[in-house]
N, C-alpha and C positions, 0 to 999 in steps of 0.2 A: 359479130366481135370479133377483136384481135387489129382489123387497119386501124378505127377509130382508134383507139387508145393508145396503139403504137404510134400513129402524130400526134396524140396530145399530148405525150410524152418529149416526141422533135423538137412540138413547139415550143416547149417549157424556154421561156429565158431564164441566162445565166449570166456570170460579168465573169471574164475571163483575165488575170492577170499578164499587164506587158511586159514579154520578157527582157524588154530591152527601157524598165522601167516608167514609162510614161503611162499614160493616163489605162483604168480596165475596161475591156471590152467589151461590149454588151455583145450576144449573138443567140440565137435560137441552140438547144443540143445538138439538132440534125445536123447545123453547121459543121457543127466539131464532128460527129461522127462522122459526115456521108461524105466532105471533102476533104482531102490529100491536105491543103494547107488553113492557115488563119493569119491573115496579117492584122496588126496591133500600132498604133504611132509609130512605135523605135523596137519593133522589132515581128518573128514571124513564127509562129512554130509551121510546122513542118510532123503531120502526124505519120505513123505507122498505121498499116491497115491493122496489122493482123492483131491491135489494140479495139481499132476501130469494131472489127472482126466481132471480137471480145465481148464490146459493148451492145453491139447489134443483137449480139443471139440472148445477152440479158436480158433485154429489154422484152426478146422471144420468149422467155422464159417467164419473167417478170407476169407476164401479159396470160400465158397459157395458165399460173397457180394458183390467179387471181381468178381466174375464168371456173377453175376450179369449183375455188373456195366458194366461189357465187352463187355453181349448183349442188356444191355441199350445203348450202346455206338452205336452199331452197326445197330439197329433199327433208333436213332439217326440221323446215316450217312444216311440208307436208307430212311430216310422220308428229308431227306434236298435234297440228288440227286434228287427224285421223285419233291418236290418244288419247284427246279431252273428249270427244266427243262420244267416244264410248266408256270415261271417264263416267258423264254425264248420262247417259242411258242408262249405266251399270248403278249411279244412284235411285236413276227416276222407277228402276224395278225394285232395287230395296228398297228406297219411302214406300211403294204402293205395297211390298210387302207388311209391309211393320202392320198395315189396318189390313188385307186380305186374312193375316196370319194372327192377331191381336181376337183372344178374348175376346168375348161379346157379351154382356151385361144386360139386360132391360128390365128397367125399373119403370113399377106398373102395373 
């Protein structure tokens, strides 16, 4: 995991307002994060590499956190299954113990 999720984010479409008042420019997030500039119909953006680095770093941290979350959920699901199995086993033993320890009275 990681690369695929990063590419999914970078390939997301966005609209950037034209700095010269023209039509909004449709582009991918990767175009803004990975290129030094973006031309629109009546203007141009010149991006600062430090801001682009921060955006790339934020994407990586977001993906890492999502992966950590997914692992935590998976571990919780496994623990829940173990707990339910143990509770079912305890119930089965307790239920059968009712019959074993009951006072038995015969008619006849």
